[in-house]
C-alpha angles and dihedrals in degrees: 000000000000116000134200115214111208094203151034140231118326118261094018105148103190094041104034115166147151117275104215126145106229123191126211112273120233091217123095116241092210127099136067125299089247084074095052112156124260107250100171092114095047108108121218131160122215114214104181129166135188107229088169092060093042092051094049091047091065116119102247089210090060107030093154093062091047092052091050089055091048090049090057092049096042105031114186093359097068093063091050091048095049100037105032108021096039096024099224096137095217094150094196096307102126097171114137090229094056111107097229089053097041097044101020111041097024091047091049092056097040107034107106096232094052091041089051090051090052091049089052091050090051090049091054096036111029085156136002100223094119093048092047090054093050092048090047090055090051091049090051092055091045091052090047091059094035107031095189093054113126116209115233131237111259121225119189116204146146123246101192091258091302091141098254096143102152130349142151125236135186123336102326116359130117113190121205119192102207092190088070093061103056095117129275090267093064101121100217095062089075092047092058092050103260106150121236093241089067090062098108090059091057095061126101093242091061094057098092090045090054090050096053092039088057091050091050097044094051090057094038106026118197106249112176097179113121092357127125122230089256091054091050093046091054092048089052090043091056090050091053091046090054092049090048091054098048095039101037095157096054113099116255093238090056092049089055094040087238128136115245088251092054092050091049090050091053093049092048094046103037094125093047092050094051093043089052090059090047095045093048092047090239104131095080096027114123098188095118092192087064104036107029091080091067092063098039133068117279142145092262140335114276112248094017131096120283090253091068119102118237093238096054093133091065090056092051089047090054090053091051093049091047089052090048092054091049088055091047104037095167096058114115123229091247092051090050093050094046097046109118111246117248099160098199095047092044091051092049093049091048092058085211113189114182115221 
C-alpha cells in the first residue's frame, strides 16, 4: 500500500513538518464543494496549548524555575522556540545568571513593547476555542481523504512580529504565532517592514488557511529552481486545491489571500490573464527573476492592470488543477498531490479552457 508521509526528518529547522504515514484514500477528490464529504463521524482530538500565556505567567524574579516548568510542558519544542525562533541561544542553560536568560527571556517578558504586543494578543485571543474548532474541522477533512493521518498538537505563541504565522515542527507539532494575525490594521506590522499587500494574510480569517498551507508546504515544498512558470502555477494550484478540500467552508478569496474585488477581477478576466502569459511567452519561461513574481505575493501582477493581485498565477494554477480533476474524476487527492509535475503534459490532460 502506498503511503504519504506528511513530514520530514526530526529536528530539521528549515524544513520542519509532520511525520505521519498516510494511506491512499478510497474517495475521489473530484467534484464541487457543494458535495463536500460528511465528516461528522471522523474522530480527531485537539491538544492545544498557550505557550504565550505560559511564558508571560513566569515569575520574573525566578525565571529559571519558570523555564524548567515550561521545559516539562513543552519538551523539545521549548528549546527550538527560545533558541531558533526567538534567537536567544540559551542552549538548555536556564540559570537566572545566564546572559541569554537574564537579558533575553526576562527582557522579552518585561520590555514594554513586547509586553504591549502580548497584551494585544490576549485582547484579540483571550481563548482559542474558535480556532481549535476550525482546525479540528480541517483535520477531519484531512483524515477523511487520508485515513491514517494523525492530527498534530497545536502550540500557540508569539514571535515578537518575526513573521512566524504558522509552521510545523518535529513529528506532530503545529505552531501558530498569534501575533501575526492581529488584523491588517495593526500599526506595528508596517514598522517591522511587512508590506501592505500582505495584509489579507494578517487577518484572523486567514489563520486556518496559513495552518494547512504550512502542513502542505512542508510535505510538498515550493522549489522554483529549474521550473517553468507553468510548472510553478500547477504546484501552487495543487496547494490551493488541497486547502480547498480540507477547508471547504472558507471563502475562496480568503484561501488565496485576495480581496473579494481581486478575486472577482480574476474571474472576469481569466481569458485575458492566460492569454497574457501566452502572448508574453511566459508559460514555459524558466527565468525565475521574471516569472516567480506571478506565483508569489505582491502589490499587483507586472504587466497587468492595477486591479490584478500579485499572486495571479496561483489562481490560474488552481483553475488548471480543477480542470484536470474534472477530466480525471477517479483520481485520489493523494495521487493528485504526488503526481510529478510536467507542466505541458498536465495542461494538455486538463483540457483547460479559460473563460
